[in-house]
C-alpha positions as CSV (number, residue, x, y, z in Angstrom):
1,M,-7.3,37.0,-23.7
2,A,-9.3,33.8,-23.7
3,G,-8.8,31.0,-21.2
4,K,-7.2,27.8,-22.3
5,K,-9.4,24.7,-22.3
6,T,-8.0,21.8,-20.3
7,E,-9.0,18.2,-19.8
8,G,-10.0,16.8,-16.4
9,P,-12.6,17.2,-13.7
10,P,-14.2,20.5,-13.0
11,A,-12.6,22.8,-10.5
12,L,-13.6,22.8,-6.9
13,G,-16.6,25.0,-6.3
14,S,-18.0,24.3,-9.8
15,Q,-21.6,23.5,-9.9
16,H,-20.7,20.4,-11.9
17,A,-18.1,19.1,-9.5
18,Q,-18.8,15.6,-8.1
19,P,-18.3,14.7,-4.4
20,P,-15.4,12.3,-3.8
21,L,-16.3,8.6,-3.8
22,A,-16.1,6.7,-0.6
23,T,-13.1,4.7,-1.9
24,E,-11.3,8.0,-2.6
25,L,-12.0,9.2,1.0
26,A,-10.7,5.9,2.4
27,D,-7.3,6.5,0.7
28,E,-6.9,9.6,2.9
29,H,-7.1,7.7,6.2
30,F,-4.2,6.3,8.0
31,D,-2.9,5.6,11.5
32,W,-0.1,7.5,13.3
33,V,2.9,5.6,14.5
34,D,4.4,6.4,17.9
35,Y,8.0,6.6,16.8
36,A,10.7,9.4,16.5
37,C,14.2,9.2,15.1
38,P,16.9,11.4,13.7
39,C,16.9,12.0,10.0
40,P,19.7,10.0,8.3
41,H,20.2,12.9,5.9
42,C,20.2,16.1,8.1
43,G,20.0,14.8,11.7
44,A,16.8,16.6,12.6
45,E,14.2,14.7,14.7
46,V,11.6,13.1,12.5
47,T,8.1,12.5,14.0
48,G,4.7,12.2,12.4
49,F,5.1,8.7,11.0
50,Q,2.1,7.1,9.3
51,T,0.9,3.7,8.3
52,R,-2.0,2.1,6.4
53,D,-1.4,-1.4,7.8
54,L,-4.3,-1.6,10.1
55,C,-7.7,0.1,10.6
56,N,-6.8,3.6,9.3
57,Q,-8.9,5.4,11.9
58,L,-6.2,8.1,12.8
59,D,-5.3,6.1,15.9
60,T,-1.8,6.2,17.4
61,L,-0.1,2.8,17.2
62,D,3.1,1.3,18.6
63,Y,5.7,0.8,15.8
64,R,6.2,-2.8,16.9
65,I,2.7,-3.9,15.7
66,V,2.9,-2.5,12.1
67,Y,4.8,-3.8,9.1
68,H,5.4,-0.5,7.2
69,F,5.5,3.1,8.3
70,H,6.9,6.3,6.8
71,A,7.4,10.0,7.2
72,R,9.0,13.0,5.4
73,C,11.7,15.0,7.2
74,R,11.5,18.8,6.9
75,C,14.7,18.6,4.7
76,G,12.7,16.6,2.2
77,A,14.1,13.1,2.9
78,W,11.5,10.3,2.8
79,I,12.0,7.7,5.5
80,D,10.4,4.2,5.2
81,F,10.6,1.5,7.8
82,I,9.7,-2.0,6.5
83,R,9.7,-5.0,8.9
84,K,12.0,-7.8,7.8
85,P,10.3,-11.1,7.2
86,A,11.0,-14.1,9.4
87,R,13.5,-16.4,7.6
88,S,13.1,-19.6,9.6
89,I,11.2,-21.1,12.6
90,E,14.1,-19.9,14.8
91,D,12.9,-16.3,14.2
92,F,9.7,-17.2,16.2
93,D,9.3,-17.5,20.0
94,M,7.0,-20.4,20.9
95,H,4.6,-19.9,23.7
96,V,2.6,-22.9,25.0
97,E,-0.3,-22.8,27.5
98,Q,-1.6,-25.9,29.2
99,L,-5.4,-26.1,29.1
């Protein structure tokens, strides 16, 4: 039985396979987010949150300094946290230093 011809890049290990571009490798990087919560769907503890907001060097960041982070629970639920935007100047704390 003959193999079926398919479109697309050569399979890994093929002598004609091209190494991934630097931009493709950059897409694989992220930072971890130090946060855990119960899954809203099944109640299991969810850890392993990731973000691509900052340097994407596999660092562990505090959740309060990122704008968007996410993880998948073992039940399959996808959990996103997205920071709400400030609505008015009252949403900001003003700090003044005398020089």
